[in-house]
N, C-alpha and C positions, 0 to 999 in steps of 0.2 A: 570756612575751613572747619573740620571736625576733629582730624587727627591731632593728638597731643604729642605722640611720639612716632619715631620711625627707626627701624633697623637700617643700619648704612654699613657699607663696606667700603673703606677708604682705599685709596690708590696703593698703599702699602699692604693691603690685604686684612687690615685689622677690622674686625665687625664688632659694633657696638650699638647701643640703643640711645638714640638722641632725641632728647626732649625738643618740643617745638613750640610750646603754649607759653602762657604767661604765669610765672611762679608768684602767687599771691597768697600770704597766710599759710605757707607751707604745702599749698596745693596748686596742681596745674589746672590752668583754666582756658577756655577759648577766649579769643578777642570779643569784646562786646559787638563789634560790627561784622565779624566774620572775615576781616580782610587779612592778607598775607603778604609778607615780603620775601621774594626769592634770594637766596644767598648763593653767590656764584664762585665756582673754582676758578681763580685768576690763572692757574696754570694751563687751562684748556677752555675757558669760557663757558664751561657747561654748568648747569644748575645742580647744585648739591641737594637741596631741599627748600621747602617754603616754611617760613616760621610765622606764627601769629603776629599781627601788628595791633598793638594797643592803641587805644584812643584816650580821650580825657576822661571818660566814665571809668576806664581800667585804671587810670592814674589815681582817681578818686578812691577807688575800692583798695589799692596798695597803700594809699596814705592813711586810710582809715585802719588798716590792718597794722601798720607800722606805730600808728598813735596808740592803738590798744595796747600793742606789745611793749611800747615805751612806759606806758602808765601802769603796766602789769607786773609780771615777775621779773622781767628782763632789768628793769631799773633796781629793783631790790635785791637781785640775786648776789650772792657773796662773789666779791670781785676775783678771788681765786678760782672759783668755779667758772666764771667767764674765761679766765686763762686756759682752765683745762679744756674747755670747748674748743678754743682756738688750737690748742695743741692737737686735739683730735681731729680737727679739719685739716691741719696741716699733715698729719698721718694719712688721711684718706686721699688727699692730693697726690701724696707720695705713691700710695697704692695704685692710683689711677694715672700715674704720669705718662705712661704710653700713650693713652686715649686722649688726654688733654693736649699732650704735644702733637699728636696725629691731627685733632681738630684744628688747631691753629695753623698748622702747616697747610693743611687743606683749604681752610676757609680764608686765610690771610694770604698765603704765599711764601711766607717766611719758610727757611729750610727747616726740617724736622729736627736736625742737629742742634740748631740754635734754639728752637722751641723746647726741645727736650732738656738740654743742658744748661740753657740760661734762664728762659721764660719761667719753665716749671720749678726749677731749682730756686729762682728768685721768689716765686710766689711762697714756696714752702718756708724759706728763710724769713720772709716778712711776717708770715703767720707765727711762726715760733719766737721772733723777736717781739712782736707786739703782744703775745701771750704772756711773756715775761713782765711786760709793763702793766698788765691789767689790774694787779693789787699793789702797785707802786705809784698811783697817782695820788699826790699828797698835797695837802694845803700847807699853811704856815700860821704861827701865832704872832701877833704884834702886841707888845705890852708898853703902850704909850706913857701911862703915868699910874700913880697909886690908886686912882679912882676908876681906872678903865681898863678893861681887856678887849682885845679884838683878835679874831681869827678869820682866815680866807680859806673856803672851800673851793675845790675845782671839781664842777660837776659836768655831766653830759650835756651838750646842746640840744638833743631832742631827736627830731625825725630829720634825717639827712637825705638829701638827693644826690647820688653819685653819677655822674655823666662820663661815660667811659670812650676812649678813642679806639680807632681801628687798628693802630700799628702795633700795640702790645695788648692784645685782648684780655688774656688771663692776668697777666702780672700788674697791669695798670689797674684793673678791677681790684686785685688783691691789696695794691698799695692803698687804696681808699677803705675797703672793707675792714681790713686788719686793725688799724687804729681806731676806726669808728667803734667798732664792736669792743674793743679793749677798754675804750672810755666810757661804754654803757649807751651809745646811741643805737637807733634802729635805722633802716636804710630802705630806700627805693633806688635800686640800680637799673640805670637805663643803659642798655647794651648798645654798642655801635651797630647801626642797621647793616653795615657792610660785613661785620664779622660777629655775629650774635651766639654762635654755636658754643663756645667755651664757657661762656657766662651762664648759659642754660644748663649745660652739664654740671658746671659748679654748684648750681642751686641745689641739685639732687644731693650733692655731698654736705651741703649745709644742713639740710633736713637729716641725713643719715648721722652727722655728728652729734645730733642731739640739741641743736640750737633751737630755741622756741619758736613757734609759729608767729609770723609777722615781723620778725626781727630783720630778716633779709628778705626782700621782695624783688624780682628781677623781671624787667619788662623789655619788650622789643618794640620798635617803633621809630618812625622818622624823628630827627631831631626838630624839625619844623612844627610837628604837632606834639609828640610826647616831651621832647627835651624842653619845649617852651612851656608846656603845661606844668611840668615839674618845677622849673624856674620860677614861675609866677605863683605857684600853689600856696594860699594863705596859711595851710597847715603844715607846711615844710619850713624847717628852722634854718637850713643850712644847705648850700649847694657847693659841691666840690666838682671841679671840672678840669679835664685835660683834653685839649684839642687845639683848633685854629684861633688866632688871635681875633679875626672877625667874629667867630661864633661866641668866643668869651666875652666880647664887647655886647652882644646881644643878649646873653645870659644876665650880665650885669643889670641891662636895662630891665629885662623881665623880673629880676629878683628885687630891683629897686621898689616895686609897688608894695612890698612888704618888708623892706628893710632888713631881709634875711642876710644872714652871713654868708659871704662867698669867698671860696678859694679857686685860684685859677692857675693853671700850668698851661701856657699858650705857646705861640711859636718862637722860633729861633732862626738865627743866622750867625752861629758862633764862630768866632776867630780862633786861628791857631798861628800862634808867633814862633818862628824859628830863627834863633839867633846864630852868628857864625860859628860859635863855639859848641853847638848842639851836637850831639852824636847823631849824624845824619841818618844812618841806617834805622836807628830806633825812631826818630821823627818821622820817616818814610813809613815805617810800619804802623805806627800809631796813629799817623795822619791817614792812612788807609783805612784802619779799623773806625777811625773816628767819623768817617763819612759814608763809607760803603757798606757798612754793617747794616743788616735789617733792611736791604734794599735802598739804603739813605732814609728810610723813612722813621727818622728819629729827630724829636724836636730840638735836642741839644747838639746834634751832629756838627763837627767842626767843618763846615762847609765853605769858609773863607780862609785860606791859607796864606800868610804873609811871610815871606822868606827873605833873609837879608841878601843883598844884592851880590856879595861875595861868593855865596854859595847857591844862588838861585838856580842857575841852569843845570848844576849837578842834582840839586833837589828835583826839579821837574823831570829830569831824565829818569831818576831813580824812582820817583813816583810813578810815571808811567810803566816802567818795568814791573814794579810791585803789582799794579792793576792787571797787567796782562799775566803775571805768574799767578795770582791769587783769585781774581775775580771771575771764576768760572760761572757762567750764567746757564741754568737749566732747571731741570725738575726738582722741586723742593725735597723730593724724598731720595734722590740719588746722594749717596754718601760724599761724592766729591764736588758737589754743588756749594758754591758760596753765595750766589745771589739767585733768588727766585724771581717771579713777576711781581710787578706793582700791583697794588691791592684791587684796584678797579680800572675799567676803561678810563673814567674821568681822570685818575691819576696817570695813568699811562699817557693821556693825551697832554695832560699838564706838563709832564716832564719833557715830552717831545717838543712842545711849544717852545719851552726855553732853550732847548738845544738850538732852535732856529733862530731865537732871539739873540743868543750869544754869538752866532754867526753874523747876524746883521749888525750887531754892535761893534764888530771888528775885533773880538777877543781871539786868540790863538787856539785853535782846536788841537789839542794834544792826542786824544783819542776818544772814541765813542762819537757821540753826537747824532745817533740814530736808533731806530728800534732794533732789537735783537731778533733775528728769525731763527726759531729752532726748526727742527726736521719736520715737525707736524705743522708749522706754520699757524699754530695757535697760542694763545696766551698773551698776557701783558707784560712782556718782556722788553727792556731797553738796555742798550750797551752802557756799561759805565763810562761816564764822560768826565773829561778833564779839560778845562779851559784855562790858558794861561795869559799873562800880559794884560790883565784886567784892570780897569780904572774903577774907582768908588761910585761913579756916577750910573754905571751899568746896572740895568734890571738885573742881570744875573748875579750881580753882587749884592744888591740891596733886598731882593725878593726871596722868600723861603720857598724854594722849588720842591722839597720833601722827595727826593729821589737820590739815585747814584750819581750825584752831579756835584763836582767841586771846582772852585774858582781859585787860582794862585797868582800872585802878584809879588813884585820885589819892594823891598823898602830899604832905606839907607841909614836911619837914626832911629834910635830907641823911642824918642819922642814921636816920631812920625809913626811907628809901628803901633803905639798906644792910641793916638788920635785915630788911625784907620780902624783898629780893632773897635772902636767906641762909636764909629760913624754909621750908626744903624739904630733903628727904633727898638731893637731887641736886646736882651741881655740875660740869656738863659745859661750858657756856658761859655768857656774860653781856655785855651790850652797854650801854655809856655814851654818852650825847649830851649834849654840853656844849662851849662854846667855851672855857671856862676849863680850861687845860692842868693847873693845880695840882689842880683838883678832880677832873678825869679820872684822875690819877695816884693821888691819894689814895683815891678810891672803889675804883679798881681794885685797890689793894692789900688793901682790906678785904673784897671779895666773894670767897667761897669757891668758886672756879671754875678749871677747868684753862685755860680760854681766856677772854681779855677782849677784846672789840672796842670801840674808842673811835671813835665816829661812823660806825660801820658795822655790819653783822651777818652771820655765817657767810661772810666771804669768807677762806676758808682758803687755805693755800698749803703746796706740797709740802715746802718747805724748813723749815717751822715745825711744832715737835711739837704734837700734839692728843691729849687725854685727859682723864680727869675727876677730881675729887675726890669723897669720899663715895661714895654708892651709884651714882654715875655711872662706877665702875670704877678701874682703876689700871693702870699701865704707859702707854706713849706710843706713837703712830704718827706717821709722817712726821718729816722732818727727820733730824738725826744720832741723836737719841734712838730714833727708829723702828729704825734698824739695831742700835743697841745692844741693844734688847730680844731680838734673835735671837742674841746671842753670850754666851759665859761667860769669865770671866777664869781663867788658870792661872798661879800663880805658881811661879817656879823660883829656888831658893837655890843659890849656888854658892860653896862653901867654898874660898877661895884658899889658906888655910893648913889642910892636913889634920890637924894635931895638935891634940889636946884639951887 
């Protein structure tokens, strides 16, 4: 490959200059081996463009650039100036919001409306939030006795590798980039090989914002080669990863060779508990949003719904009606589309395979259960699917399907609901619907999950930490905890009396 940029015209008519290369040391470069990865429009299965694919040599160059930047002006830059640069970057994303939303809708298959009003807005909010933190990362003083004084400094970790998932390409990247930069680190960002385009476009904005060379480097490439090389690299101090649990386990193995820090946000099979006193209409609406948003491609999606037996059939019927009313499947750029295509053929096939598994296991198919055929007969579209009367031993209840696919089961007692909510290896999110605040708090305390939503689902906030229990990972993103993840403490002991 030789081209480093291409002019594209998106399905909505927007024309823009799309980077294709590797962004290293604030410059666009060709891949060392001249290899490329095609990126596919999941709505029609046609190639959008081909981006350069990095190899281990390119990873080494990016790490060298990040290390020079960390040891240079970036580390000593006034912390308030770092904040100003992040504010400027947020403003540039705001200026380019339509392009970034168009790219993610085209490259990922999410609706343009969601990309523009949720993902891009979320990225801006994250940058502005952490810009405010950049000059507020403080240590503390400890005064043990008359002869000694100690203080604790909170310093940046160093060179960080950020491995980005394909389901929220822009906002998940910024979730890692913003606190890492605010804390004074430098980064190698590995874009998802399925959806690299918004990360590359973002790289130009990093340079335009005035962020020094080498502070942010963006690579395309496969997880097997580039992701593994980043995780194992001896001169990378930390890995932050969002993606599947099996990949997270492999990253931990690779990172163990150098004992680098690792934060993981991995899979989920989040429960939603609906008690008999719940506002049924609201439970149905939030339950629909909690699983069907973003084509069901959300790690914390409330994909297991447990409903008290007294209201079970009413809930199932109303949930089906909500799916039929809201979940219009179609072109991501159409204003009335709620659900676009799955991101890739592999993901499309995976969701369809679980539909067949649910039928074989004997669950009651309420709706969906098949591919969705549009008028063109192209695209990775599936029908939103609801299975009822499931048991906890079924694969569709235990495995993360990662699609618009929900299972519903009845329960009789609170203790039963809690036990079933916890009967999974995951623990990322959980939702509780009840008007009894005592019950809500009691149940929330007993559910093994990093986030509990009471009378809502998946309404996160940049100021509130997010992360998992069990095999949903460890470490936290967003909030103050999100910035602490990118810092390390140093203790300094001062002997005021030099005599031993």
